[in-house]
N, C-alpha and C positions, 0 to 999 in steps of 0.2 A: 538408439540408446537414449534414455531419458534420465534426468536428474530431478529429484524431488526436494523442494526447499519449503520449509514452513516458516513464515514470517509473521510474528505477532508484534504489533506496535500500534501507533496512533496515526490517524489520517492527517496529512498536512493541509488538506483542502478538500472541498467537495469534488466528487468525480466529474470528469468532463466526458460527455457522451458524444459520439460521432457514429457515422454509418459508412461502411465501405461502398464502393460503386455498385455492388450487387445487393445492397440493403442490409448487410450483416451489422448488428450493433456492436460497438466497442466502447467500453468505459475505461478511462485512464485516470489514475490517481497515484499519489505518493504516500508512502508509509514510513514513519520514523521509528527506528529501534534504538535503544540506548543500552550501553554497558556502563556499569559503575564498579569501581574497585579502589583499593587503597594501596598506594605506593609510597614507601618511606614515610608512613604516617599521614600522608596527604591524600584526601579523596580526589579521585579522578573520574571523569565521565566523558564518554565519546558517543555521539549520535551519528547513525548511519541512515541515509535516505535511500529508499528503494522505489523505483518506478515500476508500477504494476499496470498490466492491461488485462481486462476481463472481456470475454467474447460471448456473443449470443445471449441466451437467457440469463446467464450469470451477470453479464453486463447490465441488463435491464434491472435485475435485482439490486446490484450495487448502486446503480443510479437512483433507485427509489429509496433505499434504506440508509446508505452511508452518508455521513456528514462530517465536516471538519472537526477534528478532535476526538472522534469516536475510536474506541479500540477495535481493531480487526485482527 
């Protein structure tokens, strides 16, 4: 069973690249998403941080193209 989640937000920092023992590339990075709403006439905002890991070719692409602050 799989669940699919789409996260659209901004990178909190440059991806960190590492390799597993067998040489498989893994890129890790954090993405911030924000919700904004009005409650009792007062603007509210909540930011949620997501930890993301990309594997293999996707990891290499993320490491090459993604930078802090970019929207992903």
